[in-house]
C-alpha atoms as an extended CHARMM CRD file, in Angstrom:
* protein
*
        82  EXT
         1         1  UNK       CA             72.2230000000       97.3240000000      133.0070000000  PROA      1               0.0000000000
         2         2  UNK       CA             71.1900000000       99.4390000000      129.6750000000  PROA      2               0.0000000000
         3         3  UNK       CA             73.0540000000       98.8430000000      126.8540000000  PROA      3               0.0000000000
         4         4  UNK       CA             74.5660000000      102.0890000000      125.1590000000  PROA      4               0.0000000000
         5         5  UNK       CA             76.1150000000      103.0740000000      121.8480000000  PROA      5               0.0000000000
         6         6  UNK       CA             77.7480000000      106.0400000000      121.0010000000  PROA      6               0.0000000000
         7         7  UNK       CA             80.1550000000      107.1090000000      118.5010000000  PROA      7               0.0000000000
         8         8  UNK       CA             83.7370000000      105.7310000000      118.5470000000  PROA      8               0.0000000000
         9         9  UNK       CA             82.3460000000      101.9110000000      120.3060000000  PROA      9               0.0000000000
        10        10  UNK       CA             83.7790000000       99.3600000000      118.2030000000  PROA      10              0.0000000000
        11        11  UNK       CA             80.6360000000       97.3300000000      116.3130000000  PROA      11              0.0000000000
        12        12  UNK       CA             80.6340000000       94.4500000000      113.6040000000  PROA      12              0.0000000000
        13        13  UNK       CA             77.4210000000       93.7260000000      111.3860000000  PROA      13              0.0000000000
        14        14  UNK       CA             76.6550000000       90.3570000000      110.6170000000  PROA      14              0.0000000000
        15        15  UNK       CA             74.2170000000       89.5520000000      107.2140000000  PROA      15              0.0000000000
        16        16  UNK       CA             72.8990000000       86.2040000000      107.2160000000  PROA      16              0.0000000000
        17        17  UNK       CA             75.0530000000       84.7400000000      109.7030000000  PROA      17              0.0000000000
        18        18  UNK       CA             78.0970000000       86.0300000000      107.9690000000  PROA      18              0.0000000000
        19        19  UNK       CA             80.3600000000       89.2010000000      108.8070000000  PROA      19              0.0000000000
        20        20  UNK       CA             79.8520000000       91.9110000000      106.8590000000  PROA      20              0.0000000000
        21        21  UNK       CA             81.2880000000       94.9870000000      108.3390000000  PROA      21              0.0000000000
        22        22  UNK       CA             83.9990000000       95.2320000000      110.8830000000  PROA      22              0.0000000000
        23        23  UNK       CA             83.7670000000       99.2420000000      112.0710000000  PROA      23              0.0000000000
        24        24  UNK       CA             82.9000000000      102.2380000000      114.1180000000  PROA      24              0.0000000000
        25        25  UNK       CA             80.0620000000      103.8950000000      114.9820000000  PROA      25              0.0000000000
        26        26  UNK       CA             80.3600000000      107.3560000000      113.6060000000  PROA      26              0.0000000000
        27        27  UNK       CA             76.5170000000      108.7150000000      114.4070000000  PROA      27              0.0000000000
        28        28  UNK       CA             73.6130000000      108.0860000000      116.8020000000  PROA      28              0.0000000000
        29        29  UNK       CA             70.1010000000      109.4620000000      116.9330000000  PROA      29              0.0000000000
        30        30  UNK       CA             67.3450000000      108.6320000000      119.1300000000  PROA      30              0.0000000000
        31        31  UNK       CA             63.5100000000      109.5990000000      118.7460000000  PROA      31              0.0000000000
        32        32  UNK       CA             60.7850000000      109.0140000000      121.4550000000  PROA      32              0.0000000000
        33        33  UNK       CA             57.5750000000      109.0470000000      121.3160000000  PROA      33              0.0000000000
        34        34  UNK       CA             53.9490000000      108.1010000000      124.0540000000  PROA      34              0.0000000000
        35        35  UNK       CA             54.1600000000      104.2780000000      122.6590000000  PROA      35              0.0000000000
        36        36  UNK       CA             57.4180000000      103.6630000000      121.4290000000  PROA      36              0.0000000000
        37        37  UNK       CA             61.3890000000      104.5180000000      121.0450000000  PROA      37              0.0000000000
        38        38  UNK       CA             63.7880000000      104.1330000000      118.2880000000  PROA      38              0.0000000000
        39        39  UNK       CA             67.5480000000      104.1120000000      117.5860000000  PROA      39              0.0000000000
        40        40  UNK       CA             69.4450000000      104.8930000000      114.7810000000  PROA      40              0.0000000000
        41        41  UNK       CA             73.5090000000      104.1850000000      114.3850000000  PROA      41              0.0000000000
        42        42  UNK       CA             75.6140000000      104.9360000000      111.4930000000  PROA      42              0.0000000000
        43        43  UNK       CA             78.7130000000      104.0300000000      111.0740000000  PROA      43              0.0000000000
        44        44  UNK       CA             82.1340000000      103.4000000000      109.0510000000  PROA      44              0.0000000000
        45        45  UNK       CA             83.9620000000      100.2920000000      108.2080000000  PROA      45              0.0000000000
        46        46  UNK       CA             87.8140000000       99.8710000000      109.4760000000  PROA      46              0.0000000000
        47        47  UNK       CA             88.9630000000      100.6760000000      105.9290000000  PROA      47              0.0000000000
        48        48  UNK       CA             87.3530000000      104.3950000000      106.1720000000  PROA      48              0.0000000000
        49        49  UNK       CA             90.3650000000      104.8620000000      108.6130000000  PROA      49              0.0000000000
        50        50  UNK       CA             92.8990000000      104.4850000000      105.7320000000  PROA      50              0.0000000000
        51        51  UNK       CA             90.6480000000      106.7470000000      103.6670000000  PROA      51              0.0000000000
        52        52  UNK       CA             90.5150000000      109.5190000000      106.2920000000  PROA      52              0.0000000000
        53        53  UNK       CA             94.2590000000      109.1500000000      106.8930000000  PROA      53              0.0000000000
        54        54  UNK       CA             98.0250000000      110.2810000000      105.7050000000  PROA      54              0.0000000000
        55        55  UNK       CA            100.6030000000      108.0770000000      104.4320000000  PROA      55              0.0000000000
        56        56  UNK       CA            103.0950000000      107.9290000000      106.8690000000  PROA      56              0.0000000000
        57        57  UNK       CA            106.9680000000      106.5370000000      105.9300000000  PROA      57              0.0000000000
        58        58  UNK       CA            110.1050000000      106.4670000000      107.1640000000  PROA      58              0.0000000000
        59        59  UNK       CA            111.5840000000      108.3410000000      103.6490000000  PROA      59              0.0000000000
        60        60  UNK       CA            108.3950000000      107.9330000000      101.5630000000  PROA      60              0.0000000000
        61        61  UNK       CA            110.3010000000      106.0430000000       99.1820000000  PROA      61              0.0000000000
        62        62  UNK       CA            108.6510000000      102.9230000000       97.4510000000  PROA      62              0.0000000000
        63        63  UNK       CA            111.1540000000      102.1870000000       94.2100000000  PROA      63              0.0000000000
        64        64  UNK       CA            111.4920000000       98.6810000000       93.1970000000  PROA      64              0.0000000000
        65        65  UNK       CA            108.5930000000       97.5400000000       95.3170000000  PROA      65              0.0000000000
        66        66  UNK       CA            105.6440000000       95.7210000000       94.1150000000  PROA      66              0.0000000000
        67        67  UNK       CA            102.3300000000       97.4260000000       94.6770000000  PROA      67              0.0000000000
        68        68  UNK       CA            101.1950000000       94.2550000000       96.9670000000  PROA      68              0.0000000000
        69        69  UNK       CA            103.8430000000       95.0410000000       98.9130000000  PROA      69              0.0000000000
        70        70  UNK       CA            103.6090000000       99.0730000000       99.2580000000  PROA      70              0.0000000000
        71        71  UNK       CA             99.8010000000       98.5050000000       99.9430000000  PROA      71              0.0000000000
        72        72  UNK       CA            100.6100000000       96.0180000000      102.7900000000  PROA      72              0.0000000000
        73        73  UNK       CA            103.2410000000       98.8100000000      104.2640000000  PROA      73              0.0000000000
        74        74  UNK       CA            100.6000000000      101.7860000000      104.3080000000  PROA      74              0.0000000000
        75        75  UNK       CA             97.9040000000       99.5870000000      105.9210000000  PROA      75              0.0000000000
        76        76  UNK       CA             99.6500000000       97.7570000000      108.6070000000  PROA      76              0.0000000000
        77        77  UNK       CA             99.2320000000      101.1160000000      110.9060000000  PROA      77              0.0000000000
        78        78  UNK       CA             95.3730000000       99.9040000000      111.0150000000  PROA      78              0.0000000000
        79        79  UNK       CA             95.2620000000       96.4560000000      111.4050000000  PROA      79              0.0000000000
        80        80  UNK       CA             93.6160000000       95.5310000000      107.7980000000  PROA      80              0.0000000000
        81        81  UNK       CA             95.1510000000       92.5490000000      105.6600000000  PROA      81              0.0000000000
        82        82  UNK       CA             95.1370000000       93.1200000000      102.1410000000  PROA      82              0.0000000000
């Protein structure tokens, strides 16, 4: 079975055995010649979803809430913890 990575696939990156990034592949490029081939994968972390989205709330009001509660409320739909 040939493993094919494509944009939109989930990925995790480990550095020295430690989880560094959890995210998505956004671009795949392949290059071939007579003796070898290579694949370059480019991606974004899960926080990219937050940075590229809009705020969605019932009424848009957070009067009296501490900033941590506001942040948790806004990132909750993305499955990311503060």
